[in-house]
C-alpha positions as CSV (number, residue, x, y, z in Angstrom):
1,M,159.4,62.3,133.0
2,V,160.1,62.9,135.9
3,F,162.6,65.5,137.4
4,K,164.9,66.2,140.3
5,V,167.1,69.3,141.0
6,F,170.0,69.5,143.1
7,R,172.3,72.0,144.3
8,R,175.7,70.2,145.1
9,P,177.5,72.6,147.3
10,L,181.5,73.3,146.2
11,P,183.0,76.0,148.2
12,L,185.3,77.9,146.0
13,E,188.0,78.2,148.6
14,T,189.3,75.2,148.3
15,G,191.9,75.3,146.1
16,S,191.8,79.6,145.3
17,P,194.9,81.1,145.5
18,P,195.0,82.7,148.5
19,H,195.6,86.4,146.8
20,L,192.2,85.6,145.6
21,Q,190.5,84.2,148.6
22,R,190.0,87.7,149.9
23,A,189.6,89.4,146.5
24,K,186.4,91.9,144.4
25,K,184.6,89.5,143.7
26,G,184.4,89.2,140.0
27,Q,188.6,88.5,140.2
28,R,187.6,85.5,142.1
29,L,185.5,84.7,140.0
30,W,187.5,84.7,137.0
31,M,190.5,83.7,139.1
32,G,192.3,86.7,138.4
33,D,192.2,87.1,134.7
34,E,192.0,90.7,134.0
35,T,190.4,90.3,130.6
36,A,187.8,87.3,131.4
37,R,186.7,89.3,134.4
38,Q,185.6,92.3,132.2
39,Q,183.9,90.0,129.4
40,G,182.1,87.9,132.1
41,E,181.5,91.3,134.3
42,A,180.0,92.8,130.4
43,M,178.0,90.0,129.8
44,L,176.3,89.6,133.7
45,N,175.6,92.8,133.1
46,R,173.3,92.4,129.6
47,V,171.7,89.6,130.4
48,G,171.0,90.1,134.3
49,P,168.5,93.1,133.4
50,M,166.3,91.1,131.4
51,Y,165.7,88.7,134.9
52,G,165.5,91.4,137.0
53,V,169.1,91.4,138.4
54,K,171.3,94.3,138.0
55,Y,174.5,92.8,139.4
56,S,177.5,94.7,142.5
57,W,181.0,93.8,141.4
58,D,182.1,95.9,144.0
59,S,182.4,93.8,148.0
60,R,184.9,92.0,148.6
61,C,184.9,87.8,148.8
62,S,184.5,85.8,151.9
63,S,184.3,82.3,152.9
64,A,181.0,81.0,151.7
65,F,181.1,77.9,154.0
66,D,178.7,78.7,156.7
67,S,176.2,79.9,153.8
68,L,176.5,76.6,151.7
69,R,176.5,74.1,154.7
70,L,172.7,75.9,155.2
71,V,172.3,75.7,151.1
72,L,172.2,71.5,152.3
73,W,169.9,72.1,155.2
74,A,167.4,73.8,153.4
75,Q,167.2,70.5,151.0
76,T,166.0,68.8,154.1
77,H,163.2,71.3,154.5
78,G,162.1,71.6,150.5
79,K,163.6,75.5,150.5
80,N,166.8,74.7,148.8
81,E,165.5,77.6,145.8
82,E,163.9,79.8,148.6
83,F,167.4,80.5,150.5
84,M,169.7,80.4,147.0
85,G,167.0,83.7,145.6
86,A,167.5,84.5,149.4
87,I,171.2,84.5,149.7
88,G,171.9,85.0,145.5
89,W,170.0,88.9,145.9
90,R,171.7,89.8,148.8
91,H,175.7,88.9,147.9
92,F,175.5,89.8,143.9
93,G,173.2,92.7,144.1
94,D,173.5,94.3,147.6
95,D,177.6,93.3,147.8
96,K,176.8,91.2,151.0
97,Q,179.0,88.9,152.7
98,L,178.6,85.2,152.8
99,S,180.5,85.1,155.9
100,D,178.0,87.4,157.9
101,R,175.5,85.0,160.2
102,Q,172.9,88.3,160.3
103,V,173.3,88.6,156.5
104,L,172.5,84.8,156.5
105,L,169.2,84.5,159.3
106,A,168.2,87.1,157.4
107,A,168.1,84.8,154.1
108,V,167.2,81.9,156.0
109,E,163.5,83.7,157.3
110,E,162.3,84.8,153.9
111,A,162.9,81.5,152.2
112,G,160.8,79.8,155.3
113,L,163.1,79.1,157.2
114,D,163.1,78.4,161.4
115,R,165.9,81.6,162.0
116,Q,166.7,79.9,165.7
117,Q,167.2,76.5,164.2
118,A,169.4,77.9,161.3
119,E,171.5,79.6,164.4
120,Q,171.8,76.6,166.4
121,L,173.4,74.7,163.4
122,L,176.0,76.7,162.5
123,D,176.8,77.2,165.9
124,R,177.3,73.5,166.5
125,G,179.2,72.9,163.4
126,G,176.1,71.3,161.3
127,Y,176.5,70.1,157.6
128,Q,180.6,70.5,158.1
129,K,181.0,67.3,157.2
130,E,178.6,66.5,154.5
131,L,180.2,69.8,153.2
132,A,182.9,68.3,153.1
133,E,182.0,64.8,151.2
134,V,179.6,66.2,148.9
135,S,181.9,69.1,147.6
136,A,184.5,66.2,147.4
137,H,182.4,63.6,145.8
138,W,180.8,66.2,143.2
139,L,184.2,68.4,142.1
140,S,185.5,64.4,141.2
141,K,182.4,64.5,138.6
142,T,182.4,67.9,137.4
143,M,186.2,68.7,136.6
144,V,186.9,68.1,133.0
145,D,190.2,67.9,131.4
146,A,191.8,71.8,130.1
147,G,194.1,70.4,128.0
148,G,198.1,70.5,129.4
149,G,197.7,68.8,132.7
150,M,195.4,70.9,133.8
151,M,191.9,70.5,135.2
152,V,189.1,72.9,136.0
153,S,185.5,73.0,136.6
154,G,182.9,76.0,135.5
155,I,180.3,76.9,137.4
156,P,177.5,76.0,137.1
157,V,178.3,72.3,136.3
158,L,174.4,70.8,135.0
159,I,174.4,66.5,135.7
160,F,171.8,64.5,134.0
161,Q,171.2,61.2,134.8
162,S,168.7,58.6,133.2
163,T,166.6,57.1,135.7
164,N,165.8,54.1,133.4
165,P,167.4,50.3,134.6
166,K,168.0,49.1,132.0
167,Q,170.0,51.8,130.4
168,R,172.3,54.2,132.3
169,S,173.4,57.5,130.8
170,E,175.0,61.1,132.9
171,E,175.9,63.5,130.7
172,K,177.5,66.8,132.0
173,L,177.3,70.6,131.0
174,H,179.5,73.1,131.9
175,G,179.1,76.6,132.2
176,S,176.4,79.5,130.9
177,I,174.6,76.8,129.1
178,P,172.5,77.5,126.1
179,Q,169.1,76.4,126.7
180,H,168.9,74.5,123.2
181,D,171.8,72.7,124.4
182,I,169.9,71.7,128.0
183,E,166.5,70.5,125.6
184,A,169.1,69.0,123.7
185,V,169.7,66.7,126.4
186,L,166.2,66.5,128.1
187,R,165.4,64.8,124.5
188,R,168.0,62.0,124.7
189,L,167.0,61.3,128.1
190,E,163.6,61.4,128.1
191,A,164.0,58.9,124.6
192,L,165.7,57.1,127.4
193,E,163.0,56.2,129.6
């Protein structure tokens, strides 16, 4: 079985209520639901250290558009995960803003990408159209019915697709997903190959 992993960025600013767009990270992540925020932060604070991650919830949210444009660019260089790791610890652990160009460029360098190329990309507005297109496409694929006529998208959403031309199959898993659920999907897809 062959796996191809692609990140499809979705800007959280889109559809986020204006009062949450510059809120503290945890407030926006849980859309202002204080109980969910407390429970979610407590869970991440318990799990994070198991993987060497210490979350910080003190900084304010900022626009992620430039960082997401750089994610798409990094994918073209095969450095997607390296860039995501470099930007992730800065944002979630060090309270750095995703809209801070120097933070982004430091992450670019840590990922082994060319800083000057990244600066030029940001200056010329590179990947804006692609980000809008990929976001619209994947947002439509990741929405689920939350009842009462309301649609929501969990983070993350994992979409698995079979490559067997005779038996196309797609499965989606939303939100924090137990490993056994992922393994079950992989076993089902492997049986189709």
